[in-house]
N, C-alpha and C positions, 0 to 999 in steps of 0.2 A: 738793440739788436734789430736785424731786418727780418722780416717774415718771408721765406721762401718756400719753395716745394721741397727743400730738403728737410723736412719735418721730422725724420728720424733723429736728427741731430739736436732737436730742441731740448733744453733742459728744464725740468721741472721747477728749479730753483727761480726761473724767470716769470713764474706765473703764481707767486705769492705775495701776500700783503698781510699785515697785522689786524686782525679782527678782535678788538675788545669783547669779552664776554657780555658787558652792558649794552653793545651795540645789536645784540641779537634780539629780535622781537619774539618775546615768549608767548604773546597772545595777541589775537587779531584786533584792529581798530573796531568801534562800534558799526561804522559803516564802511560797507565793502570798497567803494570808490572814492574815501576820503584820504587814502594813503596817497602819499607825495609820489610825484612822476617827475623823474629827470630826463629831460629830451636832449639826446646827442644827435645833431643833424649835420652832416658834413664838417665835422670837427667844432659847430658852434653849439653851446650849451644853454639851454632855457630850463626854467622849473615850472611846475604846475602841479595840480592834482590829477588823479586817475579820471575824476568828473569832467576834466578838461580835454580829455583824449581827443575827442571828435574835432577839435580846433587844430591840433598839432599833426593828424594825419593827412598825408596827400590826398587830393579829390580823387574819388572813385576808387579807393583802395579796397582790396580783398583782405578782410581780417580772417585767418585761418584758426579754429579752436580745435583742442583736444578734448572730446567729449567722454573720455573714460571716467569712471566712477570708481572712487575708492572704496575697496570693500574693508570689512571689519575683520581684518586678517590676523588679529591677536587674539587666541583662546586661551583661558586659564582653565586647568584642570585642578581638581583638588584630590589627592590620594587619599585612600582610606586612612592611612598613618598620619594624615594630617599636613603632610608636604604638599608643595603646590609646584606644577610644572606648566610652564608657558610654551606653547606652540605658535609660532610665527609662521604663517602660509605665505611661501616666497613665490610660488608659481606652480603650475601643474606639471605633472609628471610628462615626461616626452610623448606618452602615447595619446596626449590630448592637446588640442589647441586651447587656448585660454577661453574661449567663448564656449567650447564644448565642456571643459571642466567645470565652469560655472553654471551650466544649466544641466549637469549630471544630477540625477535623482537616486536616493539609497545608498550610493557608495562611490567614492572618487579616490584615485591616488594623487597626493601633492608632494613638491619638494618643500621641506620645511627647515627653519631652525628650531632648536629646543633648548629653552632656558631650565636648567636643572636635568640635563640629560643623564647625568650619572646616576640619577635617582629613579630612573625609568628603565627596569629591566626587560630585555627581550622576551617577547611573549606576553607581558603585562599589558592589560587592556585597560585604558583610561576612560573614564565616562563623566558626562556632563548633562545635567537635565534640567530644563526650565520649563514648568508647566507640562504640557504633554509632549513637548520635544525633547528626544533623548539621542545624545551624540556619543559615538565611542571612537577612540583612536588607537590603532595598533601600530606599533613599531615594526617596519617592515626591513630596513636597510640603513646602515650608516655609510655615507659616503665622504670624500675628503672634505667638501665644504657645506654638507647639509645632510638631512636625514630624507628617507622617503617613509611617509605615514600614510596609511589608509584609514579613511574616514568612512564610518557607516552610521546612518541615522534612522530614526522613525518620528513621525510618519515618512514612507519612503517616497511619497509624491512630492515633498519639497524639495527644490532645487538646492543646490550648494550655496548659490549666490544669498537666498531667503535664508537659508540655516546660518550663514555668517552673520546675517544682519541681526538675527533673533540672538544669538549666542556669543558673538565675538564683539571686540571693540576695535576701535580706529587705531591704527599704529602711527603715532605722531613721529615726526623726524627726531631721531636720538640727540641732536644738538639742542633741542627744546628742552631737556632734562626735566620733564614733568609727566604724569599721566594724563592721559585725554578725560576731559571732562563732558558734561552734556552739551555745552556749546559747541565744542569740537566736532560732534557728530555733523553738525550744520556748516560750520564756517570752514573746516578742512576738506570742503566739497564745492566745487564750482556750482553755480546755479543751473547750468546747463549739462551737467553730469548725466549719463545716459546708459552707457555700455560698461558694466560692472568687470572689474579685473585689475585695477591699480592697487599697490600697496603704499603707494604715495601721491599725493595730489600733483597734479600739474598747475604748480602754484601761481603762475603769472594770471591764470584765469581767477582765480580767488577774488581778484579786485574788481571783477565785473559783475554790476548789479542789472536789475531789470530795466532801471531808469537809464543807466549807461547805454545798455543794448538799445534802447529805443532811441536815445540820443544819436547814436552811431547810424541806426536807420535813416533818421530825419536828416542826415548830413550826406546821404547817398553812398554810406560805406557799407560794402556788402558782406556777408559772413559766410563762411564754410566750415564744416565739421568732419574732422577725421578722428581716427582712435589709434593711439598708441597706449598700451598699457603700461604705466610705470612700474618698474621693478625697484627691489631694495638697493641694487647695485648703482642706482643714482645718488645714494649717500656715500659709496666708497670713494674715498680720495685715491688719487694717483699716487703709488707708494714708489713705483721705479723712476729713478732720476732722469733716465732716458725716456722720454714719452714714447718712443716705438717700442719699449717693452712692456708697456701697459696692455693688459688683456681688457678689451671693452666687453660690458655686459649686453647680453641680447635681450630684446624687448619685442613683444607682439604688437603688430599693427594690422588695423582692418580699416579697408577703404572701398567704398563703393563705386560702382560703376558711375554713379550720377555725379559723384564728388569728383572723379577725374574729368568728366565732361564739363563741369563747372569751372573747374581749374584751367582747363584748355580754352574756354572762352574768355578767361579773365586774364590770361598771360600778359597782355599788353598793357594792363594795368598794375600799379604797385601791390604786390603780393606781400602781406605782412603778417608774420607767424605770431601767434600769442603764445609764449613760452618756447623753450628749447625742444620740447617734446614735439610740438607742432612742427618746428623747423625740421628737426630729423626725419620725421615722417615725409615731409613735403621733399626734402632733398632725396631720400630714399627712393621715391616714386620716379626721380629721372632716372637713377642708376638701374633700377629693375627695368625700366623702359628700354635702356641701352643694351642690358642682357637680353631681353626678348629679341632687339633688333640682331643680335649676334647670334640666336638660335630661335628661330620662331616656333620650334617645336619643344621648346624647354618645359619640363613638368614642374608642377606646383612644388615638389620637393626640393627642387635644385634653384627655384626662384627666390632665394634668400640673399640678405646682402652681408657680406663679411666686412670686418673694419677698414681692411686696406684696399678693397676693391676699387674704389675712386681713384687712388693714389698711383694704381699700378695700370691705369689706361692711357695708352699713347694716342689714341683717336677718340673723339667724341662726335655726337650727333646734335643738330638743334634740338632744344627742349621740347617745341612742339611735336616734332617727329618722335622723339622718345615717349611722350606721353600717348601719342596716337598709337603706338606699337603697344603699349601696356594695356590701353582701353580695349584695343582688339582682343587682346589675350584675356582680359577680364569678362568681356563678353561671351566668351566661350564656356565660361564656369556655370555650373548650374544655379547657383543663387546669386550670380553677378557681382560677387564681393572678393576682393583680395585680402587674404589672410595669411601673413607670413612673418618672418622675423627679421628685425634689423639689428646689426651690431656696428652701424655707422658711426665713426669716430672722427668728429669734425676738429681739427686742430689747425693753427696758423700754417697757411700755405694751401688749405681747402679752397677749391674754386666753387663758389655759390652758383647753382643753375636756376633756381626757381625763386628763392626768397630774396626780397629788396629792404626787408626791415624786420625788427624784433622788438616784441615787448617781453619783458622779463624781470625777474627779481634780482637782487644783488646776491651773488653766489659765493660759496665757501671757497677760501684759497686752496690752490692746488686740486682743484676739482675739474672733472670732464666739462662741467658746464661753464667753468670760467674760460678754459680752453676754447669753447666753442665761441664765447663772446669776443676772445682776442681774435679768433679767426676772422669775426666779422668786421671789426672795427679797427683792427691792427693795435699797435703800442697805445693808442689813445684809451683804451680801458683802465690804464693806470690812473691817467688824470681824472677820470670820471669817477672812480672808486675813491680816490684822494678827496675829491670835492664832496662826495656824499659822507665820508667819515668826518670831514672838518664842518659839516653843516647839519649833523644829528639825523641822518636818514637812518631808517630802521632797516636791519639786513635780514636775509634769508626768508624762510616759508611764509610767515606772517608779516614780512617787512614791506618796505617801499619798492619802487621799481624803476625801471627805464625803458624809454623808448629809443631804440637806435635806427637812425635813417642814414646809412652811409651814402 
């Protein structure tokens, strides 16, 4: 098939492959940077390890990382009757940004999934206590796809992020089909994780060790950190046969004034995204800059990106111009930081504006992540995945990965 801008006519069946269960990596390797790396460069394929990455990257590249931190979003409550209820914190109530919700003290509202919801009667309060820390959960509202839960806790000075760290557990991807152990608390987290808010790891970054980061610096490869808080929607397969019928999930991004300044300075160098989340954040910045150029008085509530905005545009502006507009807008904010939501849906036919390469894991069939890879490299994704399956590469979150340099 040919990839064109008529993306609504793309069929989901064109983006599947057979992934045997025994090819899914259930556990990480002992060393972060010892995973295999398949390098696709202008249709040529090479193989190596993540530790070899500095030798495969173009000179003076800018690597862009997602520094979001996975929170311990899975909380188990024991009912007085002995039954167990699991609450999975999806994201903050619409009255908060993710950073506001994570820093709340005393109480907060969250959108949640509930395991055993039928056992939790409206008005019943669940309680969990470890040491001096006591957490209560109150059922507020049942919605179509989730529940609104009010959490409150003692001591009240503890932030919600610290509370989850103390009382919750890491929510591993469902396809691993196991519960998290002590090792996952460290390994399902990048070594540069900083901003709490993700319920799934930006997994391409799991391969980076301190030694690898230093090796990249030694090779004059720069690093830039942005934030996209990964939501549970990242695991949701595309279920509609026509891709245009899929509703893309929203995720929070946070980007500082300094980060945009660095990006503008490095636009003439190869910008390589570490992970699909970094890529979506980078590309979102261009489209937000375009929106500012169209309305210089746009308010923060309107500077969000819906999934089809890029595909509806009949005119565009140079990347440097778009980023200059966005930077000017960010500088007017009190804390000089952009905090907004992106629903950017990258599918074949998308025109990349900033990103020139991608480091990423092998993704599930029929996933939005695989569609993004297909948008970047075209039909060649099939031969890359076929080679990986034939040569015992490990797939998904704890698996091996690719460096794509179109």
